[in-house]
C-alpha positions in Angstrom: -39.0 -21.7 26.9 -42.5 -23.1 27.1 -45.3 -22.3 24.6 -47.0 -20.1 27.2 -43.8 -18.3 28.0 -43.0 -17.7 24.3 -46.5 -16.3 23.8 -46.0 -14.0 26.8 -42.7 -12.8 25.5 -44.3 -12.1 22.1 -47.0 -10.1 23.7 -44.5 -8.1 25.7 -42.5 -7.4 22.5 -45.6 -6.1 20.8 -46.3 -3.8 23.6 -42.8 -2.4 23.5 -43.2 -1.8 19.8 -46.5 0.0 20.2 -45.3 2.0 23.3 -48.7 1.7 24.9 -49.3 3.8 28.0 -50.4 0.7 29.9 -50.9 2.3 33.2 -52.9 5.3 31.9 -50.5 7.8 33.4 -50.6 11.5 32.5 -48.2 12.1 29.6 -45.0 13.9 30.5 -44.2 17.0 28.5 -41.3 17.5 26.2 -38.6 18.9 28.5 -36.7 21.8 27.1 -34.2 24.0 28.9 -36.7 26.8 28.7 -39.5 24.8 30.2 -37.3 23.6 33.1 -36.0 27.1 33.7 -39.5 28.7 33.8 -41.0 26.0 35.9 -38.2 26.1 38.5 -38.8 29.9 38.7 -42.5 29.3 39.2 -41.6 26.7 41.8 -39.5 29.2 43.7 -42.2 31.8 43.6 -44.9 29.4 44.8 -42.5 28.2 47.6 -41.9 31.8 48.7 -45.7 32.2 49.1 -45.8 29.3 51.6 -45.6 30.5 55.2 -42.4 30.0 57.1 -44.1 27.9 59.8 -45.5 25.5 57.2 -42.2 25.1 55.4 -40.1 25.1 58.6 -38.4 21.8 57.8 -37.5 22.9 54.3 -35.9 26.1 55.7 -33.8 23.9 58.0 -32.8 21.8 55.1 -31.8 24.9 53.1 -29.6 26.0 55.9 -28.1 22.6 57.0 -28.1 20.6 53.8 -28.5 22.9 50.8 -27.3 20.2 48.4 -30.3 18.1 49.5 -32.8 20.7 48.3 -31.2 22.3 45.3 -32.7 22.8 41.9 -32.0 19.2 40.8 -34.0 18.0 43.8 -36.9 20.4 43.1 -37.0 19.3 39.5 -37.7 15.7 40.7 -40.9 17.0 42.4 -41.9 18.9 39.2 -41.5 15.8 37.2 -43.4 13.8 39.7 -46.4 16.2 39.4 -46.0 16.5 35.6 -44.9 20.1 36.0 -48.0 21.2 37.9 -46.2 23.7 40.1 -48.6 24.1 43.0 -48.9 20.3 43.4 -45.1 19.9 43.2 -44.6 22.6 45.9 -47.2 21.1 48.2 -45.5 17.7 47.9 -42.1 19.2 48.4 -43.1 20.9 51.7 -44.8 17.7 53.0 -41.7 15.8 52.0 -39.4 17.8 54.1 -41.7 17.7 57.1 -41.9 13.9 56.7 -38.2 13.4 56.1 -37.4 15.2 59.4 -40.0 13.0 61.2 -38.6 9.8 59.7 -34.8 10.5 60.1 -34.7 13.0 62.9 -33.1 16.4 62.7 -29.6 14.9 63.2 -29.8 12.9 60.0 -32.6 14.3 57.8 -30.3 16.8 56.1 -27.6 14.3 55.3 -27.5 12.6 51.9 -29.8 9.5 51.9 -26.9 7.2 51.5 -25.3 4.3 53.4 -22.5 6.6 54.5 -25.0 9.4 55.4 -28.5 9.2 56.8 -28.6 5.4 56.5 -25.3 4.7 58.3 -27.1 3.0 61.2 -29.5 1.0 59.0 -27.2 -1.4 57.1 -28.8 -4.5 58.6 -32.2 -3.4 57.4 -30.9 -2.6 54.0 -29.1 -6.0 53.7 -32.2 -8.0 54.5 -33.7 -6.9 51.1 -37.0 -5.6 52.4 -37.1 -3.3 49.4 -34.8 -3.5 46.4 -34.3 -1.7 43.1 -34.1 -4.0 40.1 -31.1 -3.9 37.8 -33.2 -2.8 34.9 -36.2 -0.7 34.1 -39.5 -1.8 32.5 -39.8 -1.3 28.7 -41.0 2.4 29.1 -38.1 3.3 31.5 -39.9 2.9 34.8 -37.8 1.7 37.7 -38.8 -1.7 39.0 -38.9 -2.1 42.8 -39.0 -5.5 44.6 -41.0 -5.4 47.9 -40.7 -8.4 50.1 -43.1 -7.9 53.0 -42.1 -11.3 54.2 -39.1 -9.6 55.8 -41.4 -8.0 58.3 -40.9 -11.2 60.3 -37.3 -10.3 60.9 -36.1 -8.7 64.2 -35.8 -5.2 62.8 -37.6 -2.0 63.8 -40.4 -0.6 61.7 -38.7 2.8 61.9 -35.5 1.4 60.3 -37.5 -0.5 57.6 -39.3 2.8 56.8 -36.0 4.6 56.4 -34.9 1.8 54.0 -38.0 2.5 51.9 -37.1 6.2 51.7 -33.5 5.2 50.8 -34.4 2.8 48.0 -37.0 5.2 46.6 -34.1 7.7 46.2 -31.9 5.1 44.7 -34.5 4.6 42.0 -34.8 8.3 41.5 -31.2 8.6 40.4 -32.5 7.4 37.1 -34.0 10.3 35.1 -36.5 8.0 33.3 -37.8 7.0 36.8 -38.3 10.6 37.7 -40.3 11.1 34.5 -42.2 7.9 34.1 -42.3 6.5 37.7 -41.9 3.1 39.2 -43.7 -0.3 39.2 -43.7 -2.5 42.3 -43.5 -6.3 42.6 -44.9 -7.3 46.0 -44.4 -10.5 47.9 -46.8 -10.6 50.8 -46.0 -12.0 54.2 -46.2 -15.8 54.5 -47.6 -15.6 58.0 -50.3 -13.0 58.6 -49.1 -12.5 62.1 -45.8 -11.1 60.7 -47.5 -8.3 58.9 -47.1 -4.8 60.4 -50.2 -2.8 59.5 -49.0 0.5 60.9 -45.8 0.3 58.8 -47.8 -0.4 55.7 -50.0 2.7 56.4 -46.9 4.8 56.7 -45.4 3.4 53.5 -48.7 3.9 51.6 -49.0 7.5 52.9 -45.4 8.3 51.8 -46.1 6.8 48.3 -49.3 8.8 47.8 -48.3 12.3 48.6 -44.8 12.7 50.1 -42.1 10.8 48.2 -41.6 12.3 44.6 -42.4 9.1 42.8 -45.0 8.4 40.2 -46.4 5.0 41.3 -47.5 3.4 38.0 -48.6 0.0 39.2 -48.4 -2.4 42.1 -48.2 -6.1 41.2 -49.1 -8.5 44.0 -47.4 -11.8 43.2 -48.9 -15.1 44.4 -51.1 -13.2 46.9 -52.3 -15.2 49.9 -56.0 -15.7 50.7 -55.9 -12.9 53.3 -54.8 -10.3 50.7 -58.2 -8.7 51.1 -57.5 -8.0 54.7 -54.2 -6.3 53.9 -55.8 -4.2 51.1 -58.6 -3.2 53.4 -55.9 -1.4 55.4 -53.8 -0.1 52.6 -56.4 1.0 50.0 -58.0 3.9 52.0 -54.6 5.5 52.5 -53.6 5.2 48.9 -56.5 7.2 47.5 -58.8 6.4 44.6 -56.2 6.9 41.8 -53.6 4.5 43.2 -56.2 2.0 44.4 -57.0 1.4 40.7 -53.4 0.4 40.1 -53.3 -2.8 42.1 -52.9 -6.0 40.2 -52.8 -9.7 41.3 -50.9 -12.5 39.5 -51.0 -16.1 40.5 -50.1 -19.6 39.2 -47.0 -21.1 37.6 -44.2 -19.2 36.1 -45.8 -19.4 32.7 -49.1 -18.1 34.2 -47.3 -15.2 35.8 -45.5 -14.3 32.6 -48.8 -14.4 30.6 -50.5 -12.2 33.2 -47.6 -9.8 33.3 -47.3 -9.6 29.6 -50.1 -7.0 29.3 -47.8 -4.7 31.3 -44.8 -5.3 29.2 -43.3 -7.6 31.9 -43.8 -10.9 30.2 -40.1 -11.9 29.8 -38.1 -14.0 32.2 -35.6 -11.2 32.7 -38.6 -9.0 33.9 -39.7 -11.5 36.5 -37.9 -11.4 39.9 -35.9 -14.4 40.9 -38.0 -14.8 44.0 -40.9 -15.7 41.7 -38.9 -18.0 39.3 -37.6 -15.4 36.9 -34.2 -13.8 36.2 -34.6 -10.2 37.4 -32.2 -9.3 40.2 -31.5 -6.2 42.2 -28.9 -3.6 41.3 -27.1 -4.0 44.6 
């Protein structure tokens, strides 16, 4: 380990010890059985107040795939919105409308699994467009590895978007991810002509107000010179809050570790292999 890498690791260790809220997220409440029971009851009451036309897709899910919209599923939305019931219900209703649009009525109510709604998307899954890392960050956030360079592959944008939904749900199987959220490592396209702006807009929209994920930070690794053009498209869709959670990291492996250390990611086992580290996916 070089001197720079050692210093980065020491900084990361200090942050773990201090348990700093490095992304300035709203603190999650202490979850007690009573809190969860009461909030789920409030969720149901608020959901009942939503018109049938607006929640049409949820009502279809309730009939055709009840296990996909049970209390455990609703709890994920409550955790995403830090138990603010009205916001959780609004996201839940939008989620089901979007899930039907993305997967179609024939698959939307199946489990989001390789033997369910993703059974025709294996090629897109295996290309590693989006992966879930095999460990969390020091505070329990899931780590996702986004390789936009794969947009140059001969795969449909519709299939890649379904993979994003799938991997987001893989991450959400971890309770700590539901509570604390996710961080993204992003590898941009090598060739600007491979980038798919319309797909990026759909992913950004899903991350902002549809998928039940708390997006803590987005780390652009070794960003190209045209990153400003990409962000000009993505930032407006993300909203003010998430726009302030974009971070850039460039240079050697030591430089990357030093830059990432302020986020508790300054160890080699927290840096993805594609950037010279040791962090791999869970698949």
